[in-house]
C-alpha positions in Angstrom: -35.3 58.2 261.2 -32.4 58.4 258.7 -28.9 59.0 260.3 -26.2 60.5 257.5 -22.2 59.3 258.8 -19.8 60.4 256.8 -16.5 58.9 257.2 -13.6 60.6 256.6 -10.0 59.7 256.1 -6.7 61.3 258.1 -4.8 63.9 256.3 -1.7 62.5 254.9 1.5 61.1 257.2 5.1 61.1 255.8 5.0 56.7 256.2 1.4 56.8 254.4 3.3 59.1 251.1 6.1 55.5 251.0 2.4 53.3 251.3 4.1 52.0 254.6 2.1 50.8 257.4 1.2 53.0 260.3 -1.6 51.2 262.1 -1.2 52.4 265.4 1.9 53.8 265.2 1.0 57.2 266.7 2.6 59.8 263.4 1.3 63.7 262.4 0.0 64.7 259.4 3.1 66.2 256.8 2.4 69.4 255.4 0.4 68.1 253.1 -1.2 65.6 255.1 -2.9 69.8 256.8 -3.5 71.1 253.7 -6.1 67.9 253.4 -7.5 68.5 256.7 -7.7 72.3 255.6 -10.3 70.9 252.2 -11.5 68.6 254.5 -12.7 72.2 256.5 -14.0 73.3 253.7 -16.3 71.2 252.9 -17.1 69.9 256.4 -18.7 73.7 256.4 -21.0 72.9 253.5 -22.0 69.5 254.5 -22.9 70.6 258.3 -22.6 67.9 260.5 -24.4 68.0 264.1 -21.7 66.3 265.4 -18.0 64.8 264.8 -16.5 61.9 266.2 -12.8 61.5 265.9 -10.1 58.0 266.1 -8.0 59.7 269.6 -4.6 59.7 267.1 -2.6 62.2 266.9 -3.0 62.3 262.8 -7.4 62.0 263.2 -7.6 64.3 265.6 -5.3 66.8 263.2 -7.5 66.1 260.9 -10.8 67.3 262.5 -9.3 70.0 265.0 -10.0 72.6 262.0 -13.5 71.7 261.6 -14.1 71.7 265.2 -12.9 75.0 266.0 -14.5 76.0 262.4 -17.9 75.3 263.4 -17.8 75.4 267.4 -18.3 71.3 267.7 -15.9 69.4 269.9 -15.4 65.9 268.6 -15.6 62.4 270.6 -12.9 60.6 270.3 -13.8 56.5 270.8 -10.8 54.6 271.0 -12.7 51.8 268.7 -12.2 53.9 266.0 -8.3 53.8 265.8 -6.2 51.9 263.4 -5.6 48.4 263.2 -1.9 47.4 264.7 -0.2 46.0 262.3 2.0 44.0 264.0 5.4 43.6 262.8 4.3 45.0 259.8 4.2 48.1 261.5 6.6 51.0 260.0 7.4 48.7 256.8 6.1 48.7 253.4 4.6 45.2 252.0 8.1 44.6 249.7 9.8 44.8 252.9 8.4 41.7 255.3 9.7 38.4 254.6 8.1 36.7 251.8 5.9 34.5 252.8 4.9 36.6 255.4 3.4 39.0 252.6 1.9 36.4 250.9 0.2 34.8 253.4 -1.6 38.5 254.0 -2.2 38.9 250.3 -3.9 35.6 250.5 -6.2 36.1 253.3 -5.8 39.6 255.4 -8.2 38.6 258.4 -6.5 34.9 258.8 -3.3 36.0 257.9 -2.8 38.7 259.3 0.7 40.4 260.1 1.9 38.3 263.5 1.8 40.6 266.3 -1.3 42.3 265.1 -4.8 42.7 265.6 -7.0 40.7 264.5 -9.2 42.6 262.0 -11.8 41.1 262.4 -11.6 41.8 266.0 -11.5 45.5 264.5 -14.3 45.6 262.9 -16.6 44.5 265.6 -15.5 47.3 267.7 -15.8 49.8 264.7 -19.0 48.6 264.1 -19.8 48.8 267.7 -19.2 52.2 267.6 -20.7 53.0 264.4 -24.3 52.1 265.3 -24.2 53.7 268.7 -23.4 56.9 266.4 -26.2 56.5 264.4 -28.6 55.7 267.8 -27.6 58.3 269.3 -27.9 60.7 265.9 -30.9 59.5 264.4 -32.3 61.9 262.1 -29.6 63.9 262.1 -25.9 63.9 260.0 -22.3 63.2 262.0 -18.2 63.1 260.5 -16.2 60.6 261.5 -12.4 60.8 260.8 -10.8 57.2 261.2 -7.9 55.4 259.9 -8.2 53.3 256.0 -7.8 49.5 257.6 -10.8 50.6 259.9 -12.8 52.3 257.3 -13.1 49.7 254.7 -13.4 46.7 257.3 -16.6 48.2 258.9 -18.1 49.1 255.1 -17.3 45.1 254.5 -18.8 43.7 257.8 -22.4 46.6 257.5 -22.6 45.6 254.3 -22.2 41.6 254.6 -19.1 41.6 252.9 -16.5 39.1 254.2 -14.4 40.5 255.5 -11.2 38.7 253.6 -12.0 40.6 250.7 -11.8 44.0 252.3 -8.5 44.8 249.9 -9.9 43.2 246.8 -13.0 45.0 247.2 -12.0 48.0 248.5 -8.3 49.1 247.1 -8.6 52.6 247.9 -9.2 55.2 250.4 -7.8 58.3 249.8 -6.0 60.5 252.8 -9.2 63.0 253.8 -11.4 60.8 250.9 -15.5 60.4 252.4 -17.0 57.3 252.4 -20.9 58.0 253.0 -23.4 55.9 254.2 -26.6 55.5 255.5 -28.5 54.2 259.1 -31.8 53.8 259.6 -33.0 51.5 262.4 -30.1 49.6 261.8 -30.2 49.2 258.3 -27.0 50.2 256.6 -26.8 51.6 253.0 -23.8 53.1 251.5 -24.1 56.1 249.5 -20.7 57.2 248.5 -17.0 55.8 248.5 -13.4 57.4 247.9 -14.9 60.8 247.2 -13.1 63.8 247.2 -12.9 66.0 249.9 -14.3 69.3 247.7 -17.6 70.7 247.4 -20.2 68.0 245.7 -23.5 69.6 246.0 -25.2 66.2 245.1 -23.5 64.5 248.2 -24.9 67.2 250.5 
């Protein structure tokens, strides 16, 4: 039985507006982020998910809550859906990091991830584990998952068999409140849409 899993990035925060690495820093969404959460709520009303899952981080919870209230669904908060910890890069832009660190990260963001941060391969392991649990528990249904930019891109690479170190090159953008639609069937995963806006799209429903 096929499970449709739509992953939504949370709404914008003050740091994301400035393109600063947020990672494990638990910031709220900003005014624009709240508007994006409302747009996502309107899209979700049409998509009509059977279940909601979310990262427990504040920006994700603030994004999923309007949907939960409107649809009368209780989101499952799962720590495996939290964003990657960026270590020494937290709160900083790539241009503000030591040149050697920035250059190594750009060449291989997995093998040379930020000092003091989480290994992206380990983050991919945990989110993949959560994703397959979601597929198994909601077979034949539709699920909306609110998570984070880097984590979602790592998941897409992992389940599609792409090299993790290429996640920034192959998947260069995922906007705030944008959607990624995956198909899960007996553990096999297909990509149906990537980085689509949270607006009415009958072709995705």
